[in-house]
C-alpha positions in Angstrom: 8.1 7.8 25.4 6.5 4.5 24.6 3.4 6.2 23.3 5.5 8.4 21.0 7.2 5.4 19.6 3.9 3.7 19.1 2.5 6.6 17.2 5.7 7.0 15.3 5.5 3.3 14.2 1.9 3.8 13.1 2.7 7.0 11.1 5.8 5.3 9.5 3.5 2.7 7.9 2.3 5.6 5.6 5.7 5.1 3.8 5.5 1.4 3.2 3.7 -0.1 0.2 4.2 -2.6 -2.6 3.9 -5.8 -0.6 0.2 -6.1 -1.4 0.9 -5.5 -5.1 3.5 -8.3 -5.5 1.0 -10.9 -4.6 -1.2 -9.8 -7.6 1.5 -10.9 -10.0 2.4 -14.2 -8.3 0.8 -16.3 -11.1 3.0 -14.6 -13.7 6.2 -15.1 -11.6 8.5 -18.0 -11.9 8.8 -20.5 -9.0 10.6 -19.1 -5.9 10.5 -15.5 -7.3 7.8 -14.2 -5.0 9.8 -14.6 -1.8 12.7 -12.7 -3.5 10.4 -9.8 -4.3 9.3 -9.6 -0.7 12.9 -9.7 0.5 14.0 -7.0 -1.9 11.1 -4.7 -0.8 11.9 -5.3 2.9 15.6 -4.4 2.2 14.7 -1.2 0.4 12.2 -0.1 3.1 14.6 -1.0 5.9 17.4 1.0 4.4 16.0 4.0 2.6 13.0 5.0 4.9 15.1 5.4 8.1 17.9 7.2 6.2 15.5 9.6 4.5 14.0 10.4 7.9 17.4 11.0 9.6 18.5 13.1 6.6 15.4 15.3 6.9 15.7 15.7 10.6 19.4 16.5 10.3 18.8 19.2 7.7 15.5 20.8 8.7 14.1 22.0 12.1 11.2 19.9 13.3 8.8 22.8 12.9 9.7 23.0 9.2 9.3 19.2 8.8 5.8 19.6 10.3 4.9 22.3 7.8 6.0 20.3 4.7 4.2 17.0 5.2 3.1 16.8 1.6 6.4 17.7 -0.1 9.0 16.9 2.5 11.3 14.9 0.3 11.4 17.4 -2.5 11.8 20.3 0.0 14.6 18.6 1.7 16.3 18.0 -1.7 16.0 21.7 -2.4 17.5 22.7 0.9 20.4 20.2 0.3 21.4 21.0 -3.3 19.2 23.8 -4.6 16.3 24.3 -6.9 17.5 21.8 -9.6 17.5 18.9 -7.0 14.0 19.8 -5.8 12.8 19.6 -9.5 14.7 16.4 -10.0 13.1 14.7 -7.0 9.6 16.0 -8.0 9.9 14.7 -11.5 11.2 11.3 -10.2 8.3 11.1 -7.8 5.9 11.9 -10.6 7.3 9.1 -12.7 7.3 6.6 -9.8 3.7 7.4 -8.9 2.6 7.2 -12.6 4.1 3.7 -12.7 2.3 2.9 -9.5 -1.0 3.9 -11.0 -0.3 1.7 -14.1 0.7 -1.3 -11.9 -2.4 -0.8 -9.7 -4.6 -1.2 -12.8 -2.6 -4.3 -14.0 -2.7 -5.8 -10.5 -6.4 -5.1 -10.0 -7.3 -6.5 -13.4 -5.5 -9.8 -12.7 -6.9 -10.0 -9.1 -10.5 -9.3 -10.1 -10.3 -11.6 -13.1 -9.0 -14.4 -10.9 -11.8 -13.9 -8.4 -14.3 -13.9 -11.2 -13.0 -17.1 -12.7 -13.3 -18.6 -9.2 -16.9 -17.4 -9.2 -16.4 -15.1 -6.3 -17.6 -12.1 -8.4 -20.2 -11.6 -11.2 -19.3 -13.2 -14.5 -20.2 -10.1 -16.5 -16.7 -8.8 -15.5 -15.1 -11.3 -17.8 -16.5 -9.6 -20.9 -13.5 -8.8 -23.3 -13.0 -5.8 -25.6 -13.0 -7.1 -29.2 -10.3 -4.6 -30.2 -7.8 -5.1 -27.4 -9.0 -8.3 -25.8 -9.0 -6.7 -22.4 -11.5 -6.9 -19.6 -12.6 -3.3 -20.0 -15.4 -3.5 -17.5 -12.9 -4.3 -14.7 -10.7 -1.4 -15.8 -13.7 1.1 -16.0 -15.1 0.1 -12.6 -11.7 0.4 -10.9 -11.3 3.9 -12.5 -14.7 4.9 -11.1 -13.7 3.5 -7.7 -10.5 5.6 -7.6 -12.3 8.7 -8.9 -15.1 8.4 -6.2 -12.5 8.2 -3.4 -10.7 11.2 -4.8 -14.0 13.1 -5.0 -15.0 12.1 -1.4 -11.7 13.3 0.0 -11.6 16.5 -2.0 -8.2 15.6 -3.3 -6.6 16.3 0.1 -3.3 14.4 0.1 -3.2 13.8 3.8 -6.7 12.3 3.8 -5.9 10.1 0.8 -2.7 8.9 2.5 -4.6 7.8 5.7 -7.4 6.1 3.7 -4.7 4.3 1.7 -2.8 3.3 4.8 -5.8 1.9 6.5 -6.7 0.0 3.3 -3.1 -1.3 3.0 -2.9 -2.4 6.6 -6.3 -4.1 6.3 -5.0 -6.1 3.3 -1.8 -7.0 5.3 -4.0 -8.1 8.2 -6.0 -10.3 5.9 -2.8 -11.9 4.6 -1.9 -12.9 8.1 -5.4 -14.0 8.9 -5.5 -16.1 5.7 -2.2 -17.7 6.7 -3.6 -18.7 10.0 -6.7 -20.2 8.4 -4.4 -22.2 6.1 -2.5 -23.5 9.1 -5.7 -24.5 10.8 -7.7 -25.9 7.9 -5.2 -26.8 5.3 -2.1 -27.7 7.2 -1.2 -30.6 4.9 -1.5 -28.5 1.7 1.9 -28.8 -0.2 3.8 -25.5 -0.3 7.5 -24.5 -0.5 7.5 -22.0 2.3 5.9 -22.2 5.7 5.7 -19.2 8.0 6.0 -20.1 11.7 3.2 -19.3 14.1 5.3 -16.7 16.0 6.1 -14.9 12.7 2.4 -14.9 11.6 1.1 -13.7 15.0 3.8 -11.0 15.2 2.8 -9.8 11.7 -0.9 -9.8 12.6 -0.1 -7.9 15.9 2.0 -5.3 14.0 -0.7 -4.5 11.4 -3.5 -4.4 13.9 -1.5 -2.0 16.1 -0.7 0.1 13.0 -4.5 0.3 12.3 -5.3 1.3 15.9 -2.5 3.9 15.9 -3.6 5.5 12.7 -7.2 5.7 13.8 -6.1 7.3 17.1 -3.9 9.8 15.2 -6.6 10.6 12.6 -10.1 9.8 13.9 -11.8 12.0 11.4 -10.0 10.4 8.5 -11.1 7.0 9.8 -14.7 8.1 9.2 -13.8 9.0 5.7 -12.3 5.6 5.3 -15.5 3.9 6.6 -17.6 6.0 4.2 -15.4 4.9 1.2 -15.1 1.2 2.4 -18.2 0.0 0.6 -16.8 1.4 -2.6 -13.5 -0.3 -2.0 -15.3 -3.6 -1.6 
């Protein structure tokens, strides 16, 4: 029972994202806005994810759920209200994912530019396009990175999902580790919000357990992740 709950917790992390993206926009946000974005995302995840899971389990047999891992939400909508709702959910998902792709480019551009200005990355990345005044080299390199991962996984959605989950959990683990380093080395640094030691250690434990669980569930996909890791760096 405990092992099933552990693997369920690990698999559920596939449906959580956005927390790493909000930090990329923190410099453009007004004071005290960043904690609100995290609160709103936590509220959405805590309400919608369990309800969607219960809805799917209440409508579909478990065997059907297993056979529709890639389109479960749309399929459930079709079983609930017919073909029109399936199409509606599919179109909505397409729009949401398209927006996610756009924000990923915006977030990556801001993050890499900030790291380059801090001299953590090569300065040639700061070269601007004379027509649009954008850092086109960062955009092109990120596009090539995404394309290479898609090519390596053969476009398999399940493989891409696990690679994304491990990357996402790795970033979340680094957030917790960075907070610990701030507490140890820069404890007197002025800041509006301070996370307690128990909260940081609990977050670190949760993300590490999520990584271990996903590796145990998908050992082959973990090797795919390791292969693509140098490209992600």
